[in-house]
C-alpha positions in Angstrom: 113.8 70.9 45.5 117.1 69.8 46.1 118.5 67.7 49.1 120.3 70.9 50.6 116.9 72.6 50.5 115.1 69.6 52.0 117.8 69.6 54.9 117.5 73.3 55.5 113.4 72.9 55.5 113.9 70.0 58.0 116.2 72.0 60.2 113.8 75.0 60.2 111.0 72.7 60.8 112.7 71.1 63.9 114.0 74.4 65.0 110.3 75.7 64.9 108.9 72.8 66.9 111.7 73.2 69.4 110.8 76.9 69.8 107.1 76.0 70.3 108.0 73.4 72.8 110.0 75.8 74.7 107.5 78.4 74.4 105.0 76.1 75.9 107.1 74.7 78.7 108.0 78.3 79.6 104.4 79.5 79.4 103.6 76.6 81.8 106.4 77.3 84.2 105.4 81.1 84.3 101.6 80.3 85.0 102.4 77.8 87.8 104.9 80.5 89.3 102.1 83.0 89.1 99.3 80.9 90.5 101.5 79.5 93.5 104.7 81.0 93.9 104.2 84.7 93.4 101.6 85.4 96.4 102.5 88.3 98.6 99.6 87.5 101.1 100.5 88.1 104.5 97.7 85.7 106.0 94.1 84.8 105.2 91.0 86.0 107.1 87.9 83.4 107.3 84.8 85.5 107.4 81.9 83.6 108.6 78.2 85.1 108.3 77.7 85.0 112.1 75.2 87.0 114.0 77.1 90.3 114.8 76.5 91.8 118.1 74.1 94.7 117.4 75.2 96.8 120.2 78.8 97.0 118.7 77.6 97.1 115.3 75.6 100.4 116.4 78.7 101.9 118.1 80.8 101.3 115.1 78.2 102.9 112.9 77.7 105.9 115.2 81.5 106.3 115.3 81.5 106.3 111.3 78.7 108.9 111.2 80.7 111.0 113.4 84.0 110.5 111.5 83.0 109.9 108.0 84.0 113.2 106.4 87.5 113.2 108.3 90.3 113.3 105.8 93.3 111.0 106.4 96.3 112.9 108.1 99.3 111.0 109.2 99.7 111.6 113.0 96.3 113.3 113.1 94.0 112.5 115.9 90.8 114.8 115.4 88.0 115.5 113.0 90.3 117.8 111.3 92.4 114.8 110.3 93.1 111.2 111.5 95.3 108.4 110.9 94.1 104.8 111.2 95.3 104.1 114.6 93.8 107.3 116.0 90.4 106.2 114.6 90.8 103.0 116.3 92.1 104.6 119.5 89.2 107.1 119.6 86.6 104.5 119.0 87.8 102.3 121.9 88.1 105.4 124.1 84.7 107.2 123.4 82.4 104.1 122.4 83.9 101.5 124.8 85.7 103.4 127.6 89.0 101.5 126.7 92.6 103.2 126.5 94.5 102.0 123.3 98.0 102.8 122.5 98.3 105.5 119.8 100.2 103.2 117.2 99.0 100.5 115.0 102.2 98.6 115.9 101.6 98.8 119.9 97.8 98.1 119.1 98.8 94.9 117.2 100.1 93.5 120.6 96.8 93.8 122.3 94.2 91.2 123.0 94.2 87.7 121.3 94.8 86.6 117.8 91.7 85.2 116.1 90.9 83.7 112.7 87.5 84.5 112.4 86.7 88.4 113.0 83.7 89.7 114.8 82.3 93.2 115.1 84.8 95.3 117.0 87.8 93.2 116.3 90.9 95.0 114.8 92.0 94.0 111.5 95.6 94.7 110.7 97.4 94.9 107.2 101.0 95.1 106.1 101.0 97.9 103.7 104.7 98.9 103.9 103.3 102.6 104.5 104.1 104.8 107.7 106.8 104.0 110.2 105.7 100.7 111.1 104.2 99.7 107.7 101.2 98.7 109.5 97.5 99.5 108.8 94.5 99.0 111.1 90.8 98.9 111.0 87.8 98.1 113.2 85.7 94.9 111.8 82.1 95.6 111.2 80.3 92.8 109.6 80.4 90.6 106.3 83.9 91.5 105.4 83.6 95.1 105.9 85.7 97.2 108.1 86.0 100.7 109.1 89.3 102.4 108.7 91.1 105.8 107.7 92.2 105.4 104.1 95.0 107.4 103.0 93.2 108.6 99.9 89.6 108.6 100.8 89.7 109.5 104.6 87.4 107.7 107.0 85.4 104.8 105.1 84.3 101.2 105.2 86.2 98.8 103.0 85.9 95.2 102.2 88.4 92.4 103.1 87.4 90.9 99.8 89.0 93.8 97.9 92.2 92.6 96.1 94.4 95.2 97.9 93.3 94.3 101.4 93.4 90.8 100.7 97.0 90.9 99.5 98.0 93.0 102.6 95.8 91.3 105.4 98.3 90.4 108.4 95.9 89.5 111.3 92.8 90.0 113.3 93.0 90.7 117.2 90.0 90.6 119.5 90.1 93.1 122.4 86.4 92.9 123.5 84.1 90.0 123.9 81.6 90.8 121.4 
């Protein structure tokens, strides 16, 4: 092997080591960015396993049984089709004798903001869908909430599901449960 070959081999080896270092540094920076800098979460909800109010749970369950086969329909307010804010509005009107505004944006202004939801609280999400970009549901228990899903109609979902965790915004309490 000649001196020229040795120099060429040394340069290649040096370039290879430099490329490995750049790759490792890039991977490390990317990993840190993904873990800490790329979160789109709107907020965090703290779900504690407290004893829920059985009366409110029964009312939510009764509302679900009546509305469970209802498909999602933007602007809908009946069992033939309903959107999220209409489901909430109907629950408060028919089960709690309270009048709520028609839109999720207006509902988001009611009551008091809380960190730990209780049965009957409203949970809000910033989904970017609809005119206001908001979605609302009725908190049930153990991380579950009732809402009108755009793809599945009226269902229970979990705040622990990645989609809802990512888009969670806040919880508001309108009743003393």
